Structure formats: structure tokens, C-alpha cells
C-alpha positions as CSV (number, residue, x, y, z in Angstrom):
1,M,-13.1,36.9,-44.7
2,G,-10.4,39.6,-44.4
3,D,-6.7,38.9,-43.8
4,S,-6.0,41.8,-41.6
5,P,-3.0,41.1,-39.2
6,M,-4.3,43.5,-36.5
7,F,-4.4,42.2,-33.0
8,F,-6.7,43.1,-30.1
9,S,-5.4,44.1,-26.8
10,E,-6.0,40.6,-25.5
11,G,-3.8,39.1,-28.2
12,F,-6.5,37.6,-30.4
13,R,-6.6,38.1,-34.2
14,A,-9.4,40.2,-35.5
15,R,-10.2,37.6,-38.1
16,N,-10.8,35.0,-35.4
17,W,-13.1,37.4,-33.6
18,E,-14.9,37.9,-36.9
19,F,-15.4,34.2,-37.4
20,I,-16.5,33.4,-33.9
21,F,-18.3,36.6,-32.6
22,G,-19.0,38.7,-35.7
23,V,-16.4,41.3,-34.8
24,L,-14.8,43.4,-37.6
25,P,-11.7,45.6,-37.3
26,V,-12.1,49.3,-38.2
27,S,-9.8,49.4,-41.2
28,G,-12.0,50.2,-44.2
29,E,-12.4,46.5,-45.0
30,K,-15.5,45.0,-46.5
31,D,-18.2,44.1,-43.9
32,H,-18.1,40.4,-43.3
33,G,-20.8,40.3,-40.6
34,T,-22.4,37.0,-39.6
35,G,-25.7,38.1,-41.0
36,S,-29.0,38.4,-39.4
37,S,-31.9,36.0,-38.6
38,D,-35.4,36.3,-37.5
39,L,-34.5,35.1,-34.0
40,N,-31.3,37.1,-33.5
41,P,-31.5,40.5,-35.4
42,V,-28.0,41.9,-36.0
43,S,-27.0,45.6,-35.9
44,H,-23.5,47.1,-36.2
45,H,-22.0,49.2,-33.5
46,V,-18.6,50.9,-33.1
47,H,-17.3,49.7,-29.8
48,R,-14.2,50.8,-27.8
49,S,-12.5,48.3,-25.5
50,R,-9.4,49.4,-23.6
51,D,-7.1,50.8,-26.2
52,E,-8.7,49.3,-29.4
53,Q,-11.6,50.4,-31.5
54,Y,-13.6,47.9,-33.7
55,I,-17.0,47.4,-35.2
56,I,-19.0,44.6,-33.6
57,D,-22.3,43.0,-34.7
58,L,-24.8,43.4,-31.9
59,V,-27.4,40.6,-31.5
60,T,-30.8,41.5,-30.1
61,P,-32.6,38.4,-28.8
62,T,-36.4,38.0,-29.3
63,C,-38.8,36.3,-27.0
64,D,-42.2,36.7,-25.5
65,P,-42.7,40.5,-25.0
66,Q,-44.1,39.9,-21.5
67,L,-40.8,38.5,-20.4
68,I,-38.7,41.5,-21.6
69,P,-38.0,44.0,-18.9
70,F,-38.1,47.8,-19.5
71,E,-36.6,50.9,-17.9
72,G,-38.8,52.2,-15.1
73,Q,-40.3,48.8,-14.3
74,I,-40.9,48.4,-10.5
75,F,-40.4,45.2,-8.5
76,P,-41.5,44.8,-4.9
77,T,-38.2,43.1,-3.9
78,L,-34.7,42.8,-5.3
79,E,-35.1,39.0,-5.5
80,L,-38.1,39.3,-7.8
81,G,-36.3,41.7,-10.1
82,V,-33.3,39.3,-10.4
83,K,-35.5,36.3,-11.0
84,F,-37.5,38.2,-13.7
85,Y,-34.3,38.9,-15.6
86,E,-33.1,35.3,-15.3
87,E,-36.4,34.1,-16.7
88,Y,-36.0,36.5,-19.6
89,A,-32.4,35.2,-20.1
90,D,-33.6,31.6,-20.2
91,A,-36.2,32.4,-22.8
92,A,-33.8,34.5,-24.9
93,G,-30.9,32.0,-24.8
94,F,-28.2,33.4,-22.7
95,E,-27.0,33.1,-19.1
96,T,-26.5,35.7,-16.4
97,R,-24.2,36.4,-13.5
98,L,-24.3,38.9,-10.6
99,S,-21.8,41.8,-10.5
100,T,-20.5,43.6,-7.5
101,P,-23.3,45.5,-5.8
102,K,-23.4,48.9,-4.3
103,K,-24.7,49.3,-0.7
104,A,-25.5,52.1,1.6
105,E,-23.8,52.5,5.0
106,D,-26.8,50.8,6.7
107,G,-26.4,47.8,4.4
108,T,-29.3,48.6,2.1
109,M,-28.7,47.4,-1.5
110,L,-28.6,50.6,-3.6
111,Y,-27.7,49.1,-7.0
112,R,-27.7,45.5,-8.2
113,Y,-26.1,44.7,-11.6
114,V,-27.1,41.6,-13.4
115,L,-24.9,41.0,-16.4
116,C,-24.7,38.5,-19.3
117,N,-22.2,35.8,-18.2
118,R,-20.0,36.8,-21.2
119,A,-19.6,40.4,-20.1
120,G,-16.1,41.8,-19.7
121,L,-12.9,40.4,-21.0
122,K,-10.4,37.9,-19.5
123,P,-7.8,39.8,-17.5
124,K,-4.3,39.8,-18.9
125,K,-2.0,37.9,-16.5
126,K,1.6,38.7,-15.9
127,I,3.8,35.8,-17.0
128,P,6.3,35.0,-14.2
129,S,9.8,34.4,-15.3
130,N,11.5,31.0,-14.8
131,T,13.7,30.9,-11.7
132,K,16.4,28.9,-13.6
133,G,16.6,31.4,-16.4
134,N,15.0,34.3,-18.3
135,E,12.6,32.1,-20.2
136,P,8.9,32.7,-19.4
137,K,7.4,30.1,-17.1
138,K,5.0,27.7,-18.8
139,Q,1.4,28.2,-17.7
140,R,-1.8,26.3,-18.3
141,Q,-3.8,27.6,-21.2
142,T,-7.4,28.4,-20.3
143,V,-10.2,29.5,-22.5
144,S,-12.5,32.3,-21.6
145,I,-16.1,32.7,-22.7
146,R,-16.1,36.5,-22.1
147,V,-16.4,38.7,-25.2
148,D,-17.1,42.1,-23.6
149,C,-20.9,41.6,-23.9
150,M,-22.8,44.8,-23.0
151,A,-26.2,43.2,-22.1
152,R,-27.2,43.9,-18.5
153,I,-29.9,45.2,-16.2
154,V,-29.3,47.6,-13.3
155,L,-31.8,47.5,-10.5
156,R,-31.9,50.7,-8.3
157,H,-33.4,51.0,-4.9
158,A,-36.6,53.0,-5.1
159,G,-37.5,53.4,-1.4
160,N,-40.7,51.9,-0.2
161,R,-41.7,51.0,-3.8
162,G,-39.0,48.4,-4.0
163,Y,-36.5,48.3,-6.9
164,R,-36.7,50.1,-10.2
165,V,-35.1,49.1,-13.5
166,N,-32.6,51.9,-13.9
167,T,-30.8,50.6,-17.0
168,F,-31.7,47.8,-19.4
169,D,-29.4,47.0,-22.4
170,E,-30.6,44.0,-24.5
171,H,-27.8,44.1,-27.1
172,H,-25.3,41.2,-27.0
173,T,-21.9,40.8,-28.8
174,H,-22.5,37.1,-29.4
175,N,-25.2,34.8,-30.8
176,M,-27.8,33.2,-28.5
177,V,-27.7,29.6,-27.6
178,P,-29.6,27.6,-30.2
179,E,-33.0,26.2,-29.2
180,G,-31.8,22.6,-29.5
181,Q,-28.8,23.2,-27.1
182,R,-30.5,25.3,-24.3
183,H,-31.0,22.2,-22.2
184,L,-27.2,22.3,-21.7
185,M,-27.2,25.8,-20.2
186,N,-26.3,26.0,-16.5
187,S,-29.7,27.5,-15.6
188,K,-31.4,24.5,-17.2
189,R,-29.2,21.8,-15.7
190,N,-30.2,20.4,-12.3
191,V,-29.0,17.3,-10.5
192,N,-32.3,16.4,-8.9
193,Y,-33.2,13.6,-6.5
194,I,-33.7,11.0,-9.3
195,H,-30.2,11.8,-10.6
196,Q,-28.7,11.4,-7.2
197,M,-30.4,8.1,-6.5
198,M,-29.2,6.9,-9.9
199,M,-25.7,7.9,-9.2
200,L,-25.8,6.3,-5.7
201,T,-27.2,3.0,-7.1
202,G,-24.4,3.0,-9.7
203,M,-21.7,3.6,-7.2
204,K,-23.0,0.7,-5.0
205,A,-22.7,-1.6,-8.1
206,N,-19.2,-0.2,-8.8
207,I,-20.5,1.5,-12.0
208,G,-18.8,4.7,-13.0
209,P,-20.5,8.1,-13.7
210,M,-20.2,7.9,-17.5
211,K,-21.8,4.5,-17.7
212,T,-24.5,5.6,-15.3
213,F,-25.2,8.7,-17.4
214,R,-25.5,6.7,-20.6
215,F,-27.8,4.2,-18.9
216,Y,-30.0,7.0,-17.6
217,K,-30.1,8.6,-21.0
218,E,-31.5,5.4,-22.5
219,L,-34.1,5.2,-19.7
220,V,-35.5,8.7,-20.3
221,G,-35.3,8.6,-24.1
222,G,-32.4,10.9,-25.0
223,Y,-29.9,13.5,-24.0
224,D,-32.5,16.3,-24.2
225,D,-34.5,14.6,-21.4
226,V,-31.7,13.9,-19.0
227,G,-31.7,17.4,-17.4
228,C,-28.0,17.6,-16.8
229,T,-24.7,16.6,-18.4
230,A,-22.2,13.8,-17.9
231,Q,-19.9,16.3,-16.2
232,D,-22.6,17.0,-13.6
233,F,-22.8,13.2,-12.9
234,K,-19.0,13.2,-12.4
235,N,-19.1,16.2,-10.1
236,Y,-21.8,14.8,-8.0
237,G,-19.9,11.5,-7.7
238,R,-16.8,13.4,-6.7
239,D,-18.8,15.4,-4.1
240,L,-20.4,12.3,-2.7
241,R,-17.0,10.6,-2.2
242,A,-15.6,13.7,-0.6
243,F,-18.6,13.8,1.8
244,S,-18.2,10.2,2.9
245,D,-14.4,10.3,3.0
246,G,-13.2,9.4,6.5
247,V,-16.7,8.6,7.8
248,D,-17.8,5.9,5.5
249,A,-17.0,3.1,8.1
250,R,-19.1,5.0,10.7
251,I,-22.0,5.3,8.2
252,L,-21.8,1.5,7.6
253,V,-21.9,0.7,11.3
254,D,-24.7,3.2,11.9
255,N,-26.7,1.5,9.1
256,F,-26.1,-1.9,10.7
257,R,-27.3,-0.6,14.0
258,D,-30.5,0.8,12.4
259,K,-31.0,-2.6,10.7
260,Q,-30.5,-4.4,14.0
261,E,-33.2,-2.2,15.7
262,S,-35.7,-3.0,13.0
263,C,-34.7,-6.7,12.6
264,P,-33.8,-8.3,15.9
265,G,-32.4,-11.4,14.1
266,F,-29.7,-9.3,12.5
267,K,-26.4,-9.6,14.3
268,F,-23.0,-7.9,13.7
269,S,-19.7,-7.2,15.4
270,F,-16.8,-4.9,14.5
271,D,-13.3,-4.1,15.7
272,T,-11.2,-1.0,15.1
273,F,-7.6,0.1,15.2
274,E,-6.3,2.7,17.6
275,D,-7.0,5.4,15.1
276,T,-10.7,4.3,15.0
277,T,-10.4,3.0,11.4
278,L,-12.2,-0.2,10.7
279,K,-10.2,-3.3,11.4
280,R,-12.7,-6.1,10.8
281,L,-16.5,-6.5,10.6
282,F,-18.8,-9.6,10.7
283,W,-22.5,-9.8,10.1
284,V,-25.4,-12.4,9.7
285,D,-29.1,-12.1,9.5
286,D,-32.0,-14.3,10.7
287,C,-32.3,-16.0,7.2
288,S,-28.6,-17.0,7.3
289,I,-29.0,-18.5,10.8
290,K,-32.0,-20.5,9.7
291,N,-30.1,-21.8,6.6
292,F,-27.1,-22.8,8.7
293,K,-29.4,-24.9,11.0
294,L,-30.7,-26.7,8.0
295,Y,-27.8,-26.9,5.6
296,G,-24.7,-26.0,7.8
297,D,-23.1,-29.4,7.8
298,A,-20.5,-28.4,5.2
299,V,-19.4,-24.7,5.0
300,S,-17.1,-23.1,2.5
301,Y,-15.0,-20.0,3.7
302,D,-13.5,-18.0,0.9
303,A,-10.9,-15.3,1.5
304,T,-10.0,-14.4,-2.1
305,Y,-12.2,-11.3,-2.7
306,R,-10.0,-8.3,-2.3
307,T,-11.0,-5.9,-5.1
308,N,-12.7,-3.1,-3.1
309,K,-11.1,0.3,-2.8
310,Y,-10.7,0.1,1.0
311,K,-8.2,-2.8,0.8
312,L,-10.4,-4.9,2.9
313,I,-10.9,-8.6,2.2
314,F,-14.4,-9.8,1.8
315,T,-14.8,-13.4,3.3
316,P,-18.2,-15.0,2.9
317,F,-19.4,-18.2,4.5
318,T,-21.4,-20.2,1.9
319,G,-23.0,-23.6,1.4
320,R,-25.5,-25.5,-0.7
321,D,-29.2,-26.3,0.0
322,N,-31.1,-29.5,-1.0
323,H,-31.6,-28.1,-4.5
324,G,-27.8,-27.5,-5.1
325,R,-28.2,-23.7,-4.9
326,C,-25.6,-21.6,-3.2
327,I,-26.7,-20.0,0.1
328,T,-24.9,-17.6,2.4
329,F,-24.4,-18.2,6.1
330,G,-22.6,-15.0,6.9
331,A,-19.9,-12.6,5.8
332,A,-16.9,-10.6,7.1
333,L,-14.5,-7.9,6.2
334,I,-11.0,-8.2,7.4
335,S,-7.9,-6.0,7.0
336,N,-5.2,-8.6,7.6
337,E,-5.0,-12.3,6.7
338,D,-3.4,-13.4,10.0
339,V,-4.3,-15.8,12.8
340,E,-5.8,-13.1,14.9
341,S,-8.3,-11.9,12.2
342,Y,-9.4,-15.4,11.2
343,S,-9.8,-16.5,14.9
344,W,-11.9,-13.4,15.5
345,V,-14.2,-14.2,12.5
346,F,-14.6,-17.9,13.4
347,S,-15.4,-17.1,17.0
348,K,-18.1,-14.5,15.9
349,F,-19.5,-17.1,13.5
350,V,-19.9,-19.8,16.2
351,E,-21.3,-17.2,18.6
352,S,-23.9,-16.1,16.2
353,M,-24.9,-19.6,15.0
354,G,-24.8,-21.3,18.4
355,A,-22.8,-24.2,16.9
356,H,-19.8,-25.0,14.8
357,P,-19.9,-26.5,11.3
358,L,-19.0,-30.2,10.9
359,I,-16.8,-29.6,7.8
360,L,-15.1,-26.3,6.9
361,I,-13.7,-26.0,3.3
362,T,-11.0,-23.4,2.8
363,D,-7.8,-22.7,0.8
364,Q,-4.3,-23.7,2.0
365,D,-3.6,-20.5,4.0
366,P,-1.4,-21.5,7.1
367,A,-2.9,-18.7,9.2
368,M,-6.4,-20.0,8.5
369,R,-5.4,-23.5,9.4
370,K,-4.0,-22.4,12.7
371,A,-7.1,-20.4,13.5
372,I,-9.4,-23.4,12.8
373,E,-7.3,-25.5,15.2
374,N,-7.6,-22.8,17.9
375,V,-11.3,-21.9,17.5
376,L,-12.9,-24.9,15.8
377,P,-11.1,-28.0,17.1
378,N,-14.1,-30.3,16.5
379,T,-14.5,-29.2,12.9
380,S,-13.1,-31.3,10.1
381,H,-10.9,-29.0,7.9
382,R,-10.9,-29.8,4.2
383,L,-9.2,-28.0,1.3
384,C,-11.0,-26.5,-1.7
385,M,-11.0,-28.7,-4.8
386,W,-9.9,-25.8,-6.9
387,H,-6.7,-25.5,-4.9
388,I,-6.1,-29.2,-5.1
389,L,-6.4,-29.2,-8.9
390,M,-3.9,-26.4,-9.1
391,K,-1.3,-28.8,-7.7
392,F,-1.8,-31.4,-10.4
393,A,0.7,-29.7,-12.7
394,E,3.4,-30.2,-10.0
395,K,2.4,-33.8,-9.1
396,L,1.6,-35.5,-12.4
397,P,4.0,-36.3,-15.2
398,N,3.7,-34.1,-18.3
399,H,2.4,-36.9,-20.6
400,L,-0.5,-37.6,-18.1
401,M,-1.4,-33.9,-17.9
402,K,-2.3,-34.1,-21.7
403,D,-4.2,-37.4,-21.4
404,S,-7.9,-36.5,-22.0
405,E,-9.1,-40.0,-21.0
406,L,-7.5,-39.6,-17.5
407,K,-9.1,-36.2,-17.1
408,E,-12.5,-37.7,-18.0
409,K,-12.2,-40.6,-15.5
410,F,-10.9,-38.3,-12.8
411,N,-13.9,-35.9,-13.2
412,N,-16.4,-38.8,-13.1
413,I,-14.9,-39.8,-9.8
414,V,-14.4,-36.4,-8.1
415,W,-17.4,-34.3,-9.3
416,P,-20.6,-36.4,-8.9
417,D,-23.2,-34.8,-6.6
418,L,-23.9,-37.9,-4.5
419,V,-21.3,-40.7,-3.9
420,E,-20.8,-43.0,-1.0
421,P,-17.3,-42.9,0.6
422,S,-16.7,-46.6,0.0
423,V,-17.6,-46.2,-3.7
424,F,-15.3,-43.2,-4.0
425,E,-12.4,-45.0,-2.4
426,E,-12.8,-48.0,-4.6
427,K,-12.9,-46.0,-7.8
428,W,-10.0,-43.8,-6.7
429,H,-7.7,-46.7,-6.0
430,C,-8.6,-48.3,-9.3
431,L,-7.6,-45.1,-11.1
432,M,-4.3,-45.0,-9.2
433,D,-3.5,-48.6,-10.1
434,E,-4.5,-48.2,-13.8
435,Y,-2.1,-45.3,-14.3
436,D,0.5,-46.4,-11.8
437,L,0.2,-43.3,-9.7
438,D,0.6,-44.9,-6.3
439,G,4.2,-43.7,-6.1
440,N,3.2,-40.1,-6.9
441,R,2.0,-37.7,-4.2
442,C,-1.3,-37.1,-5.9
443,P,-3.8,-36.2,-3.2
444,P,-6.7,-38.7,-2.8
């Protein structure tokens, strides 16, 4: 490869153009063309661009002769002519773009230019000076794919006959896209309904676009069969979020209303702020109501789920059936952990179930305790065992915290599935006496 220091008008070295696009400077150097192949025959051409002159290797793509347009060819409509050239470009291995058309005074399209998408050159921008000094202002560096390609077709209006191919130039200043990479061309990429549903399902499960793309790739058997790129998955997810931004709460409420129409046993209630943003939401279905009537003696209410992007707290009502499996009695979304929000949720729960639970297990939130006293005065309030165990480090001496025998005896007393109150009390007091814990404020 030559070492000529000559620069083009765009500021690129000739040697770089030679390596990437097969361009050689006109300086009597040895021809270092990229060579030719059966698929992309190469010919040399002296090309002038702006104020520079250089030799360029022209590539002529080959494909099915029936797909190659020719000068004088007639198309009934302009759309058919453009589509024919785009199909030829797909088969040849390059992409197209539409240039500025020429129209008559009555709006009739006189000329339509369809170019290779690498036609022209990147315009040279003026670098603004820094306001603090004379140094040039830093700008973002962008890469252009344009290499002054001359391939194009010009469709001219031919009266009642339609449009005629006035000019057809099949020579390119760059190589064609290899056969194994043509599925990545813009014309081949398409985010279809299956892709959209895959993305939507992933977003519902809080799975990002990249993981969704890789999972879909494994489903279809490889990247060549996906039909689009990972960036297309990202762009669709971005557009979907932008579409639902500001109206997602309304979409949720509308979905609940549709579900209520199709399922009369489904119930929900919601409240909003003055600016119509969602404040709190509660919902139950007929299955949850039936479960509560059968297994609703003891209900757990958990308000520790706060990982969603809307900063709403997910608070489910859960319990256990006769087989020890967890079941859901209802759920709510709240924006604030205050007495008003908890009182609203508890009142909607009692209204939907038609009865209050005998026992309600929660954490030690003071606002929640106050709401239970106001709305559920006949319900026994108990604290969650997990929160009780968290207090052991404060209540027990350090040497007992490391006693494995004490932990084993404690677990045998506290965690059995079925135990009579009198048996529990007897074992508990025996444990307190054995380790002399009566004087400590260890919760029984």
C-alpha cells in the first residue's frame, strides 16, 4: 500500500480510502486496487469530486438479469418503478434512498431520483469557536457511510405511459454487502408482530431488550433468523415507553374495567391526586374472594415491595390453604405509607370480602397499626415473625446469640405447623427458665 500523504477535500488520507473503498490517488503510484471477484467485478475510473481528482475502483454488482433495470424501461406508476429498483438493490447487496424530486407546477412528479444510500459526501461543517477563547469548540465525532457512490436510477414522467427509466448507473464506489450479512440491511430488518409481543412480554417480566433479543435468538435458531438487530429491539422498547408515558395509569384502569365487564366477580377501586396521577389502587377477583371465605382466618399484609419504576408500593394480602400453599386474597398499589392510605386499602378489602379477617399479620409500621385500629377494630393484630427475629440481636446477650442449641430449641417451639396454645406456652416458659431469660424483654 502506498505512503502518499495526499489528503482529500474531506480531510481523509488517500491510503485510508484505498484500504476501505479501493480508492487510489492520481500520482503515478502503483495500482493497489482491491481486486475483482466473480460477484463484484471491478473496473477503474477517474473520478472528480469537488476540487480533487483520483482513481476509484468501480464495483458492478451481479444478480438475476430479470431484476436489473435498463434505460427505456416503462413502469405504469412511479411506486412500481421505485419498488423494482429496491428489489434489485436487495438482490445486489446495497441499500437505497430517495433524493429530492422535481415536480411540475400542477404537482406532477417529473423526475424521481433513487440513489445508493452511500451517494454523496458528508458535508463539511464549520467549527464554531469557543466563547471563552479562540480555541475550536469540541464537537461530537460522527462517522459517515457516504463515499460519493454514483449508482442511481432516474425515473422520468412519460405521460400516459407512466414513468420511464431515463438514467441507470449500476457502478458503485464500494463493495456490496456480503451474502452472510444481508439480513442486517435496513431493508431486510423488520420488527414484526412476533418481535413486538416478545418485547412486550419481556417488559412485563422486567427483562431488558438485550436479554429478550438473546432469548429470541435461541428460540429461532440463530442471529440470521431473528429478522432484526438488538438495536431494533432497544428502539422498539424506547418507542413503547414513550407511547405509554403519562397514560400508563389510564391504560391500567381501562384494562381493569374491561376485565370487570367480562368477569363480574372482579372488583377494583382507585384514587387519584389532583393532577389525575394514580394515588392508590386496589383489586381482587372472584377466586381471591372464595379463598378468603375458606382460608381467611389469618391474613398477612406485606408492604415491603417497592422496586417498580413508578415508586408505588405493592402491598398484597396473602394466606395459606390446607396444604400449606401460599394464596392471594387481594393486592393494592399505594403511593404513601401513611394512615390515610392504609385505612383506604383496609376499607376496600373489607368492602370486597364482606367480612374482616380474624388475625392480620403485618410489620411494625406505626401508620399501619393506627389504620388497623380505625378500620379493623375487631381484628387481632400480630407482628410478622421475621420482624420479631430481627429484634433478637438487641434483646439477647451476645453469648446466647452464638448458642446453636438455643437456636435449635427456639425453632422447634416457634416454627411447627400445628401446635396448641397451651403446649406452646408451656414450652416457651420452660425455655425462658432454662436460659434465665425472664428478666429480658424477649417477646413471647
